[in-house]
MDAnalysis code that builds the backbone (N, CA, C; Angstrom):
import MDAnalysis as mda
import numpy as np

u = mda.Universe.empty(237, n_residues=79, atom_resindex=np.repeat(np.arange(79), 3), trajectory=True)
u.add_TopologyAttr("name", ["N", "CA", "C"] * 79)
u.add_TopologyAttr("resid", np.arange(1, 80))
u.add_TopologyAttr("resname", ["MET", "THR", "HIS", "ALA", "GLY", "PRO", "LYS", "TYR", "LEU", "ARG", "TRP", "ALA", "LEU", "MET", "GLU", "ALA", "ALA", "VAL", "HIS", "ALA", "CYS", "ARG", "HIS", "GLN", "VAL", "TYR", "ALA", "ALA", "ARG", "TYR", "GLN", "ALA", "ASN", "LYS", "LYS", "ARG", "LEU", "GLY", "LYS", "GLN", "ARG", "GLY", "ALA", "LYS", "VAL", "ALA", "GLN", "VAL", "ASP", "ILE", "ALA", "ARG", "ARG", "LEU", "ALA", "GLU", "ALA", "ILE", "TRP", "HIS", "MET", "LEU", "THR", "ARG", "ASN", "THR", "THR", "PHE", "ALA", "PRO", "ALA", "GLY", "ALA", "THR", "ARG", "ALA", "LEU", "ALA", "ALA"])
u.atoms.positions = np.array([
    [64.802, -107.806, 130.896],
    [64.347, -108.013, 132.249],
    [63.957, -106.658, 132.832],
    [62.692, -106.369, 132.809],
    [62.200, -105.086, 133.293],
    [62.281, -104.991, 134.811],
    [62.392, -103.778, 135.289],
    [62.431, -103.548, 136.739],
    [61.026, -103.370, 137.307],
    [59.990, -103.437, 136.480],
    [58.629, -103.207, 136.925],
    [58.016, -104.432, 137.612],
    [58.555, -105.603, 137.381],
    [57.982, -106.822, 137.933],
    [58.450, -107.107, 139.343],
    [58.067, -108.271, 139.866],
    [58.477, -108.652, 141.219],
    [59.994, -108.821, 141.317],
    [60.584, -108.247, 142.360],
    [62.044, -108.296, 142.527],
    [62.534, -109.714, 142.773],
    [61.770, -110.509, 143.509],
    [62.206, -111.870, 143.800],
    [62.237, -112.725, 142.542],
    [61.328, -112.461, 141.610],
    [61.309, -113.225, 140.366],
    [62.510, -112.860, 139.501],
    [62.835, -111.573, 139.438],
    [64.018, -111.135, 138.693],
    [65.274, -111.758, 139.309],
    [65.369, -111.741, 140.635],
    [66.521, -112.318, 141.311],
    [66.637, -113.809, 141.000],
    [65.512, -114.521, 141.049],
    [65.526, -115.970, 140.805],
    [65.950, -116.280, 139.371],
    [65.472, -115.501, 138.410],
    [65.853, -115.735, 137.016],
    [67.333, -115.434, 136.789],
    [67.842, -114.402, 137.432],
    [69.262, -114.084, 137.273],
    [70.138, -115.154, 137.927],
    [69.712, -115.679, 139.066],
    [70.455, -116.770, 139.706],
    [70.455, -118.003, 138.807],
    [69.305, -118.306, 138.229],
    [69.215, -119.451, 137.325],
    [70.093, -119.229, 136.095],
    [70.149, -117.999, 135.606],
    [70.963, -117.687, 134.432],
    [72.449, -117.858, 134.729],
    [72.875, -117.472, 135.938],
    [74.283, -117.615, 136.311],
    [74.685, -119.083, 136.255],
    [73.824, -119.950, 136.728],
    [74.134, -121.378, 136.709],
    [73.942, -121.978, 135.324],
    [72.988, -121.469, 134.564],
    [72.745, -121.981, 133.215],
    [73.884, -121.621, 132.266],
    [74.585, -120.542, 132.549],
    [75.701, -120.130, 131.684],
    [76.777, -121.193, 131.608],
    [76.868, -122.030, 132.616],
    [77.876, -123.092, 132.640],
    [77.390, -124.374, 131.973],
    [76.106, -124.462, 131.705],
    [75.548, -125.679, 131.100],
    [75.838, -125.689, 129.608],
    [76.055, -126.861, 129.052],
    [76.438, -126.989, 127.649],
    [75.390, -126.445, 126.685],
    [74.125, -126.428, 127.078],
    [73.069, -125.941, 126.194],
    [73.185, -124.431, 125.983],
    [73.548, -123.687, 127.034],
    [73.576, -122.231, 126.962],
    [74.979, -121.635, 126.927],
    [76.018, -122.419, 127.165],
    [77.377, -121.889, 127.297],
    [77.867, -121.192, 126.032],
    [77.602, -121.760, 124.868],
    [78.092, -121.160, 123.621],
    [77.442, -119.801, 123.376],
    [76.132, -119.701, 123.610],
    [75.437, -118.423, 123.421],
    [75.950, -117.381, 124.415],
    [76.164, -117.795, 125.654],
    [76.667, -116.890, 126.682],
    [78.053, -116.366, 126.320],
    [78.949, -117.256, 125.947],
    [80.316, -116.852, 125.612],
    [80.356, -115.945, 124.386],
    [79.532, -116.231, 123.389],
    [79.494, -115.400, 122.176],
    [79.007, -113.991, 122.497],
    [77.947, -113.888, 123.292],
    [77.433, -112.566, 123.678],
    [78.424, -111.822, 124.553],
    [79.044, -112.523, 125.464],
    [80.018, -111.907, 126.361],
    [81.198, -111.338, 125.570],
    [81.676, -112.094, 124.616],
    [82.793, -111.644, 123.792],
    [82.380, -110.478, 122.895],
    [81.198, -110.561, 122.310],
    [80.716, -109.529, 121.394],
    [80.511, -108.192, 122.108],
    [80.039, -108.221, 123.347],
    [79.690, -107.000, 124.063],
    [80.857, -106.376, 124.831],
    [81.947, -107.069, 124.970],
    [83.133, -106.481, 125.579],
    [83.268, -106.769, 127.060],
    [84.363, -106.255, 127.637],
    [84.705, -106.561, 129.018],
    [83.806, -105.885, 130.038],
    [83.465, -104.630, 129.794],
    [82.814, -103.858, 130.848],
    [81.402, -104.350, 131.168],
    [80.579, -104.555, 130.149],
    [79.188, -104.947, 130.404],
    [78.838, -106.295, 129.814],
    [79.752, -106.928, 129.124],
    [79.457, -108.145, 128.384],
    [78.873, -109.274, 129.204],
    [79.470, -109.556, 130.363],
    [79.018, -110.690, 131.158],
    [77.613, -110.465, 131.702],
    [77.335, -109.273, 132.207],
    [76.011, -108.990, 132.783],
    [74.925, -109.022, 131.717],
    [75.180, -108.410, 130.579],
    [74.182, -108.382, 129.507],
    [73.960, -109.784, 128.957],
    [75.016, -110.570, 128.862],
    [74.882, -111.952, 128.401],
    [74.056, -112.770, 129.393],
    [74.213, -112.507, 130.699],
    [73.406, -113.205, 131.703],
    [71.934, -112.821, 131.584],
    [71.660, -111.556, 131.316],
    [70.273, -111.118, 131.134],
    [69.673, -111.802, 129.912],
    [70.461, -111.968, 128.858],
    [69.985, -112.661, 127.660],
    [69.603, -114.100, 127.989],
    [70.442, -114.785, 128.760],
    [70.136, -116.167, 129.154],
    [68.902, -116.197, 130.056],
    [68.773, -115.223, 130.958],
    [67.598, -115.165, 131.840],
    [66.323, -114.992, 131.023],
    [66.377, -114.185, 129.996],
    [65.205, -114.015, 129.127],
    [64.864, -115.298, 128.407],
    [65.876, -116.006, 127.941],
    [65.630, -117.290, 127.278],
    [65.006, -118.291, 128.258],
    [65.491, -118.298, 129.490],
    [64.923, -119.190, 130.500],
    [63.477, -118.810, 130.814],
    [63.202, -117.504, 130.902],
    [61.830, -117.059, 131.163],
    [60.902, -117.494, 130.039],
    [61.384, -117.400, 128.810],
    [60.580, -117.842, 127.669],
    [60.336, -119.347, 127.729],
    [61.363, -120.118, 128.084],
    [61.217, -121.565, 128.201],
    [60.235, -121.930, 129.315],
    [60.307, -121.219, 130.432],
    [59.382, -121.460, 131.538],
    [57.954, -121.158, 131.117],
    [57.771, -120.059, 130.414],
    [56.426, -119.687, 129.953],
    [55.861, -120.753, 129.023],
    [56.675, -121.237, 128.091],
    [56.210, -122.284, 127.170],
    [55.883, -123.568, 127.916],
    [56.708, -123.909, 128.910],
    [56.446, -125.122, 129.688],
    [55.124, -125.015, 130.445],
    [54.880, -123.865, 131.051],
    [53.668, -123.694, 131.843],
    [52.413, -123.603, 130.980],
    [52.493, -122.944, 129.835],
    [51.303, -122.789, 129.000],
    [50.974, -124.047, 128.210],
    [51.989, -124.849, 127.901],
    [51.763, -126.053, 127.097],
    [51.809, -127.342, 127.908],
    [52.095, -127.221, 129.214],
    [52.156, -128.375, 130.107],
    [53.131, -129.439, 129.584],
    [54.359, -129.001, 129.273],
    [55.391, -129.904, 128.772],
    [56.619, -129.823, 129.667],
    [57.554, -130.753, 129.467],
    [58.812, -130.730, 130.204],
    [59.843, -129.916, 129.437],
    [60.915, -129.516, 130.122],
    [61.962, -128.710, 129.519],
    [62.817, -129.571, 128.606],
    [62.854, -129.226, 127.333],
    [63.690, -129.919, 126.364],
    [64.157, -128.894, 125.338],
    [65.387, -128.372, 125.485],
    [65.885, -127.393, 124.533],
    [65.988, -127.985, 123.135],
    [66.036, -127.138, 122.143],
    [66.139, -127.608, 120.764],
    [67.375, -128.498, 120.614],
    [67.176, -129.666, 120.074],
    [68.282, -130.573, 119.878],
    [68.503, -131.527, 121.045],
    [67.777, -131.372, 122.128],
    [67.968, -132.264, 123.268],
    [67.370, -133.633, 122.952],
    [68.045, -134.674, 123.400],
    [67.568, -136.030, 123.136],
    [66.537, -136.486, 124.154],
    [66.606, -135.903, 125.361],
    [65.640, -136.264, 126.389],
    [65.325, -135.011, 127.215],
    [64.247, -135.080, 127.969],
    [63.879, -133.942, 128.800],
    [64.890, -133.767, 129.926],
    [65.245, -132.516, 130.248],
    [66.241, -132.262, 131.279],
    [65.620, -132.086, 132.651],
    [64.309, -131.849, 132.706],
    [63.630, -131.683, 133.989],
    [62.418, -132.601, 134.038],
    [62.097, -133.062, 135.211],
    [60.960, -133.980, 135.346],
    [59.657, -133.228, 135.361],
])
């Protein structure tokens, strides 16, 4: 998550990542990264990782005109 882009977009992605960390689709990846990176910076870096994944998913949705469906999902999670 570069600091060169719009601040509001970075803030929105980080807010979305904080809430996505609790969702079953992203929780395992978040917890693994948090544990691997340690106490001091683990949680923040893991949140940035989830934010990047969300940004990639948003980009794919917008460029391909599809709904959000993570790998392995049985149905779309967003309309």
